[in-house]
C-alpha positions in Angstrom: 101.0 155.4 51.6 103.2 157.3 54.0 105.6 155.6 56.4 103.5 156.3 59.5 100.4 154.6 58.1 102.5 151.6 56.9 104.0 151.3 60.4 100.5 151.4 62.0 99.3 148.6 59.7 102.4 146.5 60.4 101.9 146.8 64.2 98.2 146.0 63.9 99.0 142.9 61.9 101.6 141.7 64.4 99.0 142.2 67.2 96.3 140.3 65.4 98.7 137.4 64.7 99.8 137.4 68.4 96.3 137.4 69.8 95.2 134.7 67.4 98.2 132.5 68.4 97.5 133.0 72.1 93.8 132.3 71.5 94.5 129.1 69.6 97.1 128.0 72.2 94.5 128.6 74.9 92.1 126.4 73.1 94.7 123.7 72.7 95.6 123.9 76.4 91.9 123.7 77.4 91.2 120.7 75.1 94.3 118.8 76.2 94.0 119.4 80.0 93.2 116.4 82.2 91.5 116.2 85.6 92.6 113.1 87.5 91.6 112.4 91.0 92.7 109.3 92.9 89.9 108.4 95.3 91.6 105.5 97.1 94.6 103.2 97.2 94.8 99.8 98.8 96.7 96.5 98.6 94.8 93.4 97.6 95.1 90.2 95.5 94.2 90.7 91.8 94.0 87.4 89.9 96.9 85.9 91.8 99.1 89.0 91.9 99.6 91.1 95.0 98.6 94.5 93.7 97.9 98.1 94.5 94.3 98.9 93.6 93.7 102.4 92.4 90.2 104.0 92.4 90.0 107.2 90.4 87.9 109.6 88.4 89.0 111.5 85.3 87.7 113.5 82.4 90.1 112.0 79.9 91.6 108.5 79.3 94.7 109.2 77.3 97.0 108.6 80.3 98.9 105.8 82.0 99.6 104.6 85.5 103.1 103.4 86.1 104.5 101.7 89.2 108.2 101.9 90.1 110.2 100.1 92.8 112.5 102.0 95.2 115.4 101.7 92.7 113.3 103.4 90.0 112.7 100.3 87.9 109.4 99.9 86.2 107.3 97.1 87.8 103.9 97.5 86.0 102.0 99.8 83.7 98.3 100.1 83.0 96.4 102.3 80.6 92.8 102.7 81.8 90.1 101.9 79.2 87.3 104.4 78.5 84.9 104.6 81.4 87.1 102.7 83.9 87.3 103.9 87.5 89.7 101.3 88.9 93.0 99.7 87.8 95.4 97.2 89.5 99.1 97.2 89.3 101.2 94.2 90.3 103.6 94.7 93.1 105.7 91.7 91.9 105.7 92.3 88.1 105.1 89.1 86.2 105.5 86.9 89.3 102.1 85.6 90.5 101.4 84.0 93.9 104.3 85.9 95.5 104.1 86.6 99.3 106.0 89.8 100.1 107.7 89.1 103.4 109.8 92.3 103.8 109.2 96.0 103.8 109.2 97.6 100.3 108.6 101.1 98.8 107.0 101.9 95.5 106.2 105.0 93.6 103.0 105.3 91.6 102.7 108.0 88.9 100.2 108.9 86.3 101.5 110.4 83.1 99.5 112.4 80.5 101.9 112.5 77.6 105.1 113.8 79.1 103.2 115.5 81.9 103.1 114.0 85.4 99.6 114.5 86.8 99.8 112.3 89.9 102.5 110.8 92.1 102.3 108.8 95.3 104.9 106.9 97.4 103.5 103.6 98.7 105.2 101.8 101.6 104.3 98.3 102.7 105.5 96.3 105.7 105.0 92.9 104.3 103.1 89.8 105.3 102.8 88.5 108.9 100.4 85.9 110.2 98.9 84.5 113.3 97.9 80.8 113.5 95.8 78.8 115.9 95.4 75.0 116.0 91.7 74.0 115.7 92.0 70.3 115.2 94.5 67.5 114.4 94.2 63.9 113.6 96.5 61.2 115.1 96.4 57.5 115.3 98.2 54.8 117.2 100.5 52.6 115.1 103.0 49.9 116.0 105.8 52.5 115.9 104.0 55.1 118.0 101.6 58.0 117.6 101.2 59.2 114.0 100.1 62.7 113.1 98.3 62.8 109.7 96.4 66.1 109.4 96.0 69.5 110.9 93.2 72.1 110.8 94.6 75.6 111.5 93.0 79.0 111.7 95.3 81.5 109.9 95.0 85.3 110.2 96.9 87.6 107.9 98.1 90.4 110.2 100.2 92.0 107.5 99.4 94.5 104.7 99.8 92.3 101.6 98.2 89.0 100.5 99.6 85.6 101.7 99.6 82.8 99.2 99.5 79.0 100.0 99.9 76.5 97.1 99.0 72.8 97.2 102.3 70.9 97.0 102.2 67.2 96.8 105.8 66.4 96.5 108.9 68.3 95.6 111.6 65.6 95.8 112.3 66.1 92.1 109.7 68.5 90.8 106.5 70.0 92.2 103.5 68.1 90.9 101.3 71.2 91.2 101.6 73.5 88.2 101.1 76.4 90.5 104.1 77.5 92.6 103.9 80.0 95.3 107.0 82.1 96.2 108.3 81.7 98.8 106.8 78.2 99.3 104.7 77.2 102.4 106.8 74.8 104.5 105.6 72.7 107.5 107.9 71.3 110.1 106.8 69.0 112.8 109.2 68.7 115.8 112.0 70.1 113.5 111.3 67.6 110.7 110.2 69.0 107.3 106.9 67.4 106.4 105.2 67.0 102.9 101.6 68.1 102.8 98.6 68.8 100.7 96.0 71.6 101.1 92.3 71.1 100.7 92.4 74.0 98.1 95.0 74.0 95.4 95.6 77.8 96.0 94.7 79.6 99.1 94.8 83.4 99.2 94.6 85.2 102.5 94.1 88.9 102.1 95.3 91.5 104.6 93.1 91.3 107.7 91.4 88.1 106.5 91.0 84.9 108.6 90.8 81.5 106.9 90.7 77.9 108.0 93.6 75.9 106.5 93.2 72.1 106.2 96.5 70.3 105.8 96.9 66.6 105.1 100.4 65.5 106.1 102.6 62.7 105.0 102.3 60.5 108.1 104.9 61.4 110.7 105.6 59.5 113.9 105.5 61.6 117.1 108.2 60.5 119.5 107.5 62.9 122.4 104.4 64.3 124.1 105.0 67.9 123.1 104.4 68.7 119.4 105.8 71.8 117.7 104.4 72.6 114.3 106.3 75.4 112.5 104.6 77.2 109.6 107.2 78.9 107.5 106.9 81.2 104.4 110.2 82.8 103.7 111.0 85.0 106.6 107.6 84.4 108.2 107.6 81.8 111.0 104.7 80.9 113.3 105.0 78.0 115.8 102.1 76.0 117.3 102.9 74.1 120.4 100.5 71.5 121.9 100.6 68.2 123.7 99.1 64.8 122.9 96.9 65.2 125.9 95.4 68.4 124.5 94.3 66.7 121.2 90.7 65.9 120.9 90.4 63.0 118.5 87.6 63.2 116.0 84.8 60.7 116.4 
């Protein structure tokens, strides 16, 4: 076999190996590619956790969603199960019933192996509320007028859920096993008042309106004008009314 023929055979062999390698690599790329489309993102409650809800479609499920805070720390991670089209990731990690009262920024990413296939920055403003007095209960005692209950309409005007927990007494420890952070506090004419809710846990989603029924530890009203402050961390809403405006229940 002369050198020219040997050279031609060697070149042909190299070409066959190269084409085969490229073909197999193309097959691997095609088989491992992922098509992920995020259809929608919104903030809601998910089993007691303020969460970002992700609606998506995909052709593969060997990927993960990860949620990071503005410092780059991992907050939550979810691996969708086969056939799923929705996941929720907690905005507060392992802390349930937490009302976010300040602006925050998060980054949501989807990873397929080491490949980032989706990324989105999520900015929230935090919870705000509007309250309106619907009804209150007072009675005349030997020491004066006593306020014992309030019925309030509360609207969540923010972009994250608001959590109210039923606290009976916190002089030593909360009797309720469920604690909301920050806690709901009620002040009547500047005096902090113990209370119970008609529901152990009350969740008010963004844009939602709910009626809140509060039973108060009896407090004596010493002036005709009544200021009721509703405080959750940095959130403060004040209701002002007079004894003359109160319609006593029959």
